[in-house]
N, C-alpha and C positions, 0 to 999 in steps of 0.2 A: 765834866760833861756833862749837860742835861740829858738826862733820862726822858724818852717819847713813851706812854704809858696806852697801849693801844686796845681800842675798844675792844670787850668779849662779845663774840658774834653767838647767834643761838644754835646748841648742838643740835646733831640728828634727832633724837629722845624729843627736846623740845618742839623742832619743826613737824614730829609727828604727832604731839599733842593737838597742837596747835589744829592741824590738818584732820583729824578726827575729830576735833569743837565743829571744824566747820562743817562739816559731811553730817554728824548729826544734828546740827541745829535746819541743815538743809532739808535731811529728811521727814524732821517733824513741822516743816512750813508747808511743806510740797502738796499734803492734802488740804491745809487750808485752800491753799491758792488754787486748786482744782474743784475744790467746794464752788470758790467764789469766781469762777471761768464760768461754772454749770449754772450756777445761779444769772448771771449777766447774763449769760447765752438764751436763756429762758425770761427773762426780763426780756429782753430782745424781742423775743419771738412773739411776747404779749402785746406789745406796743407798736410792733407790723399788722399785728392778727386783726387791731381796732383799725388801724387805718385802712383794711382792707375791708372791713365793713364798710367803711364810710363807699368806696368802689362799688360794694355790692349792691347799696341803698341808691344810689346816682344810676346804677347800670339800671337797676331795676323799675326806674321813675322817669329812665327814657324805652327803656322797654322793655315793659313789664312781667320781668323776670331777672331772676340770677342767669348767668352766661352758661352755657353746657350744650342748649339745645340747637340744631341748626336756623333751626327759625327767626331768636333774636341774636343770634352770633352777627356782629360785623363779618366776619371770615364768610358767611352763610354755610360754614360744615358742622358738625358736631362735635364737639368737643371730644379727643381720644386721650387726653392725659388732663394733667394739672396742669405743668407748663401751658398746654393749649389755652384753655381755661383762662390761667390768666395774660395770655399774650392776644386776648378779646380786649381786654384794658387799653392796650396799644394801640388798638386799631380804631376803637370808642374814642380817643384819644382822651382818657381821663390820667392816662399815666405816664410821665416821663422820663423814669427811672426804674432800674431792675431791682435796685437794692432792698426795696420793700417785701419782696417775694421770697428773699434770704435766707436760710437760719441758718447758726450751726449744731443741726443736727445729725453729723456724723455722717452722714452720706454725701448733702449738697457741697458743691465748690462754690466761691465768691463769683457772681455774673462779670463779664468782660467789660461788660457798661457800652457795648455795642448795641444802640436799638437803629440802627440807620433805616433797615428795611422791615415795617412795624410787624409784617406776617409771619416774618422767620426771623427777625434777629434776637430780639427781646428773650430774657429769657431761655436759653439756648438750654441745651441737652447736661444736666447733670447740675445746673445751679438751682433748683426749686426745693425748698427744704420744707416747702409749704404741703399740704395731700387737700384738694377740693371734695369736698360731698355732692352730689347730688344721687336724686332716684332715679336716674337713668332713662328715663322717659319724656318728660318735659320740662323737669326742675323746679326746684324752691324760687318763693320769691319772697316779700315782704310779709302779703300776708299768709304766708305756711306758718303753722304754728312754730310760737316765739321757742321752743324746745327741742327744735331741729339744729345738729348740730352740722356746721355748713363747711368747716377749714381745723383740720388737725394738725399736729405736728407734737414730738419725734417720731417717725417712720421709722416701723423695724427694717423696712423695704423700700426698693423702689415702687413694687406696688404693695401695701402691704396685705395684710390676710381679714379675714373678717371677724376673726377670734381673739386674734391677737396681732393688731396691729401697731402697737405703739415698741418702740426701743424705749429701755430702760437707764440705760445711762447717760445720755446726751445733756439731760436737763437736772439731772439728781435724783431719777425716778419720779420724776413731774412730766404731763401731758398737758398739754396748751391748746385747747379745744375754743371755737369763735362758734357759739349760737345765734339762732334765728332774731334776737331779741337785742343782740350788739356784745351780751357782754360775753368774757372770753377767761376762762377759770382754767386755773392751775391745779388739775386734779390729779393724787397718786396714783402711780402705777405699782400693783401688790405682786410679786413673783410667785407664781403659784409650781406647781410640778415640773418635773422635767419633761421631754421632750415635746419640744416647742415646733414652730411649721420651721420650717428650713429658712433661714436667712435672721432670725429671731437674735435677735446681741445678746450673745453671753448662751448659746443653748437652753434658754430657760422661759418657759410661758408667764407670760405676765395676763391679769387680769385687764378687761377690758373697759378704761374708765367709760367708755362713751358706753355701752352695751344699756337699757336700760332708760338711758337719763332723754333719749326724743320720745314723745309722746303717742300713744297707741292708734291716737288719728290723724299720725305725720305722714301719712301714707307711704310707700314703700321706703324700707330703711334703707336710710343714706349707705351709700358704697363710696370707696374712696377711691377716686382717679389715678390710678399709677403716675409717676414720673418719670422724663425720659431723661 
């Protein structure tokens, strides 16, 4: 009679070793994956900010300044939030997609794609990843100083603080800032002492990469409008 030779299976020890090796490799690769995700989010934000400058430029050419003030807004009302400012581009028939105003800042949620009613549907509450800056009176324009910041991300809260407006984690320690010359810079956010304003990610204060970058003759210091 011919004897059948049974194949030898894995022992419990061998299975545990394989599982341990897989877990170790996963642990090693996770930081790399997260770093690449943050880098991709920052790159996407830079590209979107560049596109937003085109909208701002076109708006200025048509109306004499950037959106914000009631005199130039198609809605006829003062913009109380960043969402409201970006909604003016839809009212002006300049854009037909919300995706431009979303970035992975840790606060915003992806837009729902509904732009059926230009006055209310686009850039709905919670979907704005950028913060719009203006001087709170007449707003800026292409004739304002080229070093004035116009749009920033990632914010540390829906209503960023003046001293420490940036969240350090979403873009790997970088802040994306659109300036009035059309340039978009990815500046480093530097952690400082503890005791940050409420809402700052991680409870650690950060230096503001925007402070000191706008010219002294730029008028009133730009303030970030909150998101809704």
